[in-house]
Phi, psi and omega in degrees: 000107181272128178248337184216157177296306183202179182287334179290315181289327180289327178295318181297315179295319181295320181297323178296315181297317179289324179301325179291338183266359170055056168304134189272125174050059189282147171244115180274121184238113178269125177293116178286134009251326185297339181278343187294317176299321179290313181301325180301321182290322175298313180305311181297315177301323182264356181065033184240159172287159178245135178232160179269152171228142192233137173218165181228132171288145180253122180260153175298137176312121178081005182224075184304336182266358184251118180272124180253353175164203181208157178228142178266171184299332179256013173099354172295149188213157174230128175235139177295154179303324180288334174292321181297325180271351186269335183233153174283162181303324173300317181293320181292322180294320178297308177308311183295321181293333181287347178274346186301314185301316183293322179294320181291321178301312185294320182298317184296318187291312189267336182259337171056041177089353184279143180291164175295142183304150176287130189247342186312115171079359184260167171265110179281121178250106180265122191242127178234167179288336179174157175252114179267276177256352175085355186298323190287326185276340183289317180293333176297316175304308178307312183300315179295321178293318174300329182282353175098016178301137176291323177214151176236111177255148175238144182214155178199147175297329185216147173191153178303133182307319185289321179300314184299321181295315182294319179294341178295342183276349182251330184247157178289334175204138175244120179240109182228123183290314186234131187229077179293137178291319177262107187278140169239184175295149182297319184296339179279356180270353182239136182292319176242109183230123174216161176281135181266138167306145181297331180299323179294313182298318176298318176298323180297321179295324181281334185260006186279174170064029183255032178092168189268000000 
């Protein structure tokens, strides 16, 4: 089911939708890596700079296709209920700790030494390419709240209807343009979907927010 031509055009449409809602003193955060092309369009629509925010999906040990949760760059995490009952607390903490080297490397790649954006009293806008099961976005919401954001909005061009409803209990506002009841893979929602080289994504972070 194709909903958008590509992530850039989807980002422009999402940016116009968010602009109409008048977020107060927004901070635009693109979920690395796939959310950055979408967030760049939002940043241009709002005339604001763009920064990356990083999380990593956590898979069940030995099952790379099965997601048990996610962890954010500052250590906030979300775990599915069946993961909590399947492992001891000690085992869970070990699994989460094993994610830190890759998280730190991704922060280095996408933030290049810049500190996490100032959040105090601002509206954090976390932008992703789509919401599938929502696991990766929840710890990022927690991160922004811990950093003092006055409100946390999450937004994507597309997301599963049931996932978007669930996410409403975590974020202050959920903005999703298309919410198909019969969910497919995120990449199937775009006519042209490809992986961007990291250098191109980093360039988007530097060139965003320069007006409409």
